[in-house]
C-alpha positions as CSV (number, residue, x, y, z in Angstrom):
1,X,-43.9,-1.3,-30.6
2,X,-42.2,-4.4,-29.1
3,X,-39.2,-6.0,-30.6
4,X,-39.1,-9.7,-31.4
5,X,-37.3,-11.9,-28.8
6,X,-34.3,-12.5,-31.0
7,X,-33.6,-8.7,-31.1
8,X,-33.8,-8.1,-27.3
9,X,-30.4,-8.4,-25.6
10,X,-30.2,-11.2,-23.0
11,X,-30.5,-10.3,-19.4
12,X,-27.2,-10.3,-17.5
13,X,-26.7,-13.5,-15.6
14,X,-24.5,-12.0,-12.8
15,X,-23.6,-8.6,-11.5
16,X,-20.7,-6.9,-13.4
17,X,-17.4,-7.1,-11.5
18,X,-16.0,-3.8,-10.3
19,X,-12.9,-2.4,-12.1
20,X,-11.0,-1.6,-8.9
21,X,-10.8,-3.6,-5.8
22,X,-12.7,-2.0,-2.9
23,X,-10.7,0.2,-0.7
24,X,-9.9,-1.4,2.6
25,X,-9.8,0.6,5.8
26,X,-6.2,1.5,6.7
27,X,-4.4,-1.0,8.9
28,X,-2.2,-0.1,11.8
29,X,0.9,-1.1,9.7
30,X,-0.2,1.0,6.8
31,X,-0.8,4.0,9.0
32,X,2.6,3.6,10.6
33,X,4.3,3.2,7.2
34,X,2.7,6.3,5.9
35,X,3.4,8.3,9.0
36,X,7.1,7.1,9.0
37,X,7.4,8.1,5.3
38,X,6.0,11.6,5.9
39,X,8.1,12.1,9.1
40,X,11.3,11.1,7.3
41,X,10.4,13.2,4.3
42,X,10.8,10.3,1.9
43,X,9.3,9.7,-1.5
44,X,7.4,6.6,-2.3
45,X,10.4,5.2,-4.1
46,X,12.7,6.0,-1.2
47,X,10.4,4.5,1.3
48,X,10.0,1.3,-0.8
49,X,13.8,1.0,-1.0
50,X,14.0,1.6,2.8
51,X,11.6,-1.3,3.4
52,X,13.1,-3.4,0.7
53,X,9.9,-3.7,-1.4
54,X,8.9,-2.6,-4.9
55,X,7.4,0.9,-5.5
56,X,4.1,-0.5,-6.9
57,X,3.7,-2.7,-3.8
58,X,4.3,0.2,-1.4
59,X,1.9,2.5,-3.3
60,X,-0.8,-0.2,-3.1
61,X,-0.3,-0.3,0.7
62,X,-0.8,3.4,0.9
63,X,-3.9,3.3,-1.4
64,X,-5.3,0.4,0.7
65,X,-5.6,-2.0,-2.2
66,X,-3.0,-4.4,-0.7
67,X,-2.1,-5.1,2.9
68,X,1.5,-5.4,4.2
69,X,2.5,-8.8,5.6
70,X,3.1,-9.4,9.3
71,X,6.9,-9.4,8.6
72,X,6.7,-5.9,7.1
73,X,4.6,-4.7,10.0
74,X,7.3,-6.0,12.4
75,X,10.0,-4.4,10.2
76,X,8.3,-1.0,10.5
77,X,8.2,-1.5,14.3
78,X,11.9,-2.3,14.4
79,X,12.8,0.7,12.2
80,X,10.8,2.9,14.5
81,X,12.8,1.6,17.5
82,X,16.1,2.2,15.6
83,X,15.0,5.7,14.7
84,X,14.3,6.4,18.4
85,X,17.1,4.6,20.2
86,X,20.0,4.6,17.6
87,X,19.7,7.8,15.6
88,X,23.2,7.5,14.1
89,X,22.4,4.0,12.8
90,X,19.1,5.2,11.5
91,X,20.7,8.2,9.7
92,X,23.0,5.7,7.9
93,X,20.1,3.6,6.8
94,X,18.3,6.7,5.5
95,X,21.4,7.9,3.7
96,X,21.6,4.6,1.8
97,X,18.1,5.2,0.2
98,X,18.5,8.8,-0.6
């Protein structure tokens, strides 16, 4: 039994949009930020405060749904140098976010 044309649903005109953005492969900055957070033993909130960004932004970086800017990538490089070459200064920076 076939239905009359007016009872058949119309064919979709375009593909449905995905509900989540596709996951991007991790960038060098993202990998360094995650490694730095784990090495320092910081939570997402503490790491976000350490970098001066919001917690949702930092979480999106770790999930790969948002990419950090070039300025943030450079900041992560500088913080790594401070951690290596000026441990006392780095300890003070970490103490401020804890």
